[in-house]
C-alpha positions as CSV (number, residue, x, y, z in Angstrom):
1,M,18.0,-5.3,-5.0
2,Y,18.1,-1.5,-5.0
3,V,14.8,0.2,-5.8
4,C,15.8,3.8,-5.3
5,I,19.5,4.4,-6.2
6,C,19.2,8.1,-5.3
7,H,18.5,7.3,-1.6
8,A,20.0,3.8,-1.5
9,L,16.6,2.2,-0.7
10,N,16.6,-1.5,-1.3
11,D,13.6,-3.8,-1.5
12,K,14.0,-4.8,2.2
13,K,13.8,-1.1,3.3
14,V,10.7,-0.5,1.0
15,K,9.0,-3.7,2.4
16,A,9.8,-2.6,5.9
17,A,8.1,0.8,5.3
18,L,5.1,-1.0,3.7
19,D,4.9,-3.3,6.8
20,Q,4.9,-0.2,9.0
21,G,1.9,1.2,7.2
22,A,3.2,3.0,4.1
23,T,0.8,2.6,1.2
24,T,2.2,4.8,-1.6
25,P,5.7,5.7,-2.8
26,A,5.4,9.1,-1.2
27,S,4.7,7.5,2.2
28,V,7.7,5.1,1.7
29,F,9.9,8.2,1.2
30,R,8.4,9.9,4.2
31,H,9.0,6.8,6.3
32,H,12.7,7.0,5.4
33,K,12.8,10.8,5.8
34,C,13.6,11.6,2.2
35,Q,11.9,12.9,-1.0
36,V,11.7,11.7,-4.6
37,Q,14.6,12.9,-6.7
38,C,14.7,11.4,-10.2
39,G,11.4,9.4,-10.0
40,K,12.6,6.2,-11.8
41,C,11.8,4.2,-8.7
42,V,8.2,5.3,-8.4
43,P,6.6,2.7,-10.7
44,T,8.5,-0.1,-8.9
45,M,7.4,1.2,-5.5
46,R,3.8,1.4,-6.8
47,S,3.8,-2.2,-7.9
48,M,5.4,-3.3,-4.6
49,A,2.8,-1.4,-2.7
50,S,-0.1,-3.0,-4.7
51,E,1.4,-6.5,-4.2
52,H,1.7,-5.8,-0.5
53,R,-1.9,-4.7,-0.3
54,A,-3.0,-7.8,-2.1
55,T,-1.0,-10.0,0.2
56,V,-2.4,-8.3,3.3
57,A,-5.9,-8.7,1.9
58,Q,-5.4,-12.4,1.3
59,Q,-4.0,-12.9,4.8
60,T,-6.9,-11.0,6.3
61,A,-9.4,-13.0,4.3
62,A,-7.7,-16.3,5.3
63,A,-7.7,-15.3,9.0
64,A,-11.4,-14.4,8.8
65,A,-12.2,-17.7,7.2
66,V,-10.4,-19.6,9.9
67,A,-12.1,-17.6,12.6
68,A,-15.5,-18.2,11.1
69,T,-15.0,-22.0,10.9
70,P,-17.2,-23.6,13.6
71,V,-15.5,-25.9,16.1
72,A,-17.1,-29.3,16.5
73,A,-18.2,-30.1,20.0
74,P,-17.1,-33.4,21.6
75,C,-19.6,-36.2,21.2
76,C,-19.9,-37.6,24.7
77,G,-19.3,-34.6,26.8
78,S,-15.6,-35.2,27.3
79,A,-12.9,-33.3,25.5
80,F,-10.9,-36.4,24.8
81,P,-12.5,-39.7,23.9
82,E,-11.5,-42.7,25.9
83,P,-9.2,-45.1,24.0
84,A,-10.8,-48.3,22.9
85,N,-8.2,-50.4,24.6
86,A,-8.1,-48.5,28.0
87,E,-8.3,-51.6,30.1
88,A,-5.6,-53.4,28.2
89,V,-2.9,-50.8,28.9
90,P,-0.4,-52.2,31.4
91,A,0.5,-50.1,34.4
92,Y,4.1,-48.9,34.3
93,A,3.9,-46.7,37.4
94,I,5.3,-49.3,39.7
95,A,8.3,-50.0,37.4
96,A,9.1,-46.3,37.2
97,E,9.3,-45.8,41.0
């Protein structure tokens, strides 16, 4: 979908500018080396920028929550518990040779 018809900026180009650090419509235009002409696209770009900031904030909060989650230590000192039927497992090494 075209956001700015004057400069042929579609939503993918605007999102790419936002991903590269643009935070306002003016910075989106600077990213694409152009200036506002008629201004009809500015409210749409503002809402896209605020949605992008909210999404980034959610992702940052989720990443921080995952990083803060403690990892449980193994119970018996080994990383992998021994299977309950370890002695009942047949040896297939001879058949594979």
